[in-house]
N, C-alpha and C positions, 0 to 999 in steps of 0.2 A: 570816870566811868568808861569802860570799854564797850563798844557797840558790837553786836553779833553780826558776822558776815554770813548771809544766807543766800544760797542760789535760788533764783526765781523758780527754776524747775530742777529738782535733784537728778543727778546722774546724766545730765545733758552736756556738761562740760566739766573739765578738771584742770588743775595746775594753776600756775601763775607765771607772769612774764613770758620768757622764751619757751616755757614748758606748757603754756596754756593751749588747750585743744578742745574741740567739740568731740563728743563721744557718740558714735553710732553703733549699730549692730550689723553683723554680716551673717548670712545664712551659710552654714557649712556645707549644705547640699548643693546650692546653686551659685553661691558667692555673691548674691545680691546684697547691697549695702543700703541701710536705712537711716535716715535722720528726719524727724526725731526717732530715737531708738525704739526698737521693738523687742519685747521680752517674752512673747508667747509663741508666735509662729511666723513663718516667712510671709511677707506681704506680696511676694511675687505670685500672681494668680496661676502660673504654670508650675508651681512648686508646692509640695506638701511638707517641706522641711520644718522642723521645730527645734533643731539644734542651732542656737544662735550664740555668737560670741561678740563681746564688746570690742570695738576697734576705734582707735583715734582717727579722726578725719584729717584730710590735708589742711594745713594751716593757711595755705595761700590758694587763691583762686582768681578768676577774672570776673569783672562786673558784667553781668548778663542784662540787668535792667536796674533802674533806680527811680525814686520819687521822693516827695517830701510829705510829711504828715502835718497838716495844718489844723487839725481838729483834736479835741480831747477825746481819746478813745474810751469806750465803755468798760465797766468792770469785766474781767478781773484786773485790768491794768490799774495800777495804783497811782493816783495823782491827788494833789491837795486842791480842792475846788476853790479855795481862798486865794491861791496864787495864780498869776496870769499864765496862760498856756504858752509854751515855747515850742515852735515847730522843730521837728527832727527829720533826719534823712534816713530813708530805708534803702537798703541795697540788696538785690538778689544776686548771689555770687555762684558762678558755676565752678564746681570742684571737678576738674577733668578726670582724675584717677577714679573717683567714685561715680562719675557720670550722673551727677545730681546738681540741683540748684538749691542753695540754702539762703533763706531770707534773714536779715538782721538789721539792726540800727547801725548807722555810721558813728564813728567816734564824734564827740562834740566838736563843733567848728567846721565839719565837712558838710558842704551844701551841694545840691544837685549841680550848681554851676561849676564845681570843682571836680566833677566826675565825668567819665566817658565810658561807653560800652567797650569792653576789652581791657580796661585798665586793671592792673594787678592790685589786689587788696589782701590783707592778712587778718586773721581773727585774733583779737586781743580781749583781755578781760575788761568788763565795763560795769557801770553802776546804773541800774534802772531806776531805783528810788532809795532814799534814805531818810530816816527820822532819828530821833534822839536815842533809840534803842537798837535799831536794825539797819544794816546796809544790804539791800537786795541786789545781788550780783547777777550779771548776764554776760553775753558775748556781744562784741561790736566789731565792725569791719573798719579797717584803717588802710588808706592808700599807701602803697610802698614806693610810689614814684616811678614805677615801671609801666610803660604803655605798650599796647599791642603792636 
């Protein structure tokens, strides 16, 4: 039996492997870029624009901050309460071209001890949760080995 691959949030990312990217939106009036995406109007308080276009975000950025999650988060995060909780690492990544910081989990195995502010990371496809029928996909940050 084949399991369905389902994005945790539709239209926030696309592709696979080297083509994987986060999707944002850009206001055609003021050029502000948003993630998560905006599909109604510009979020820039100084702009009244409503003509938004989907844009892929930079695949690489620099660690702005990081921490670990040592508790089971509440709904809508999907976890099996029968299984022991496994801590995960969260990374806030600065995307220089977009002038924004995007939060996401690190790939499995990356701990805060292996990170440093300024370290380069890239966005890769990841799995948030899976069961016998569905694999919920998301994005994760993976160190590239390049330091500031």
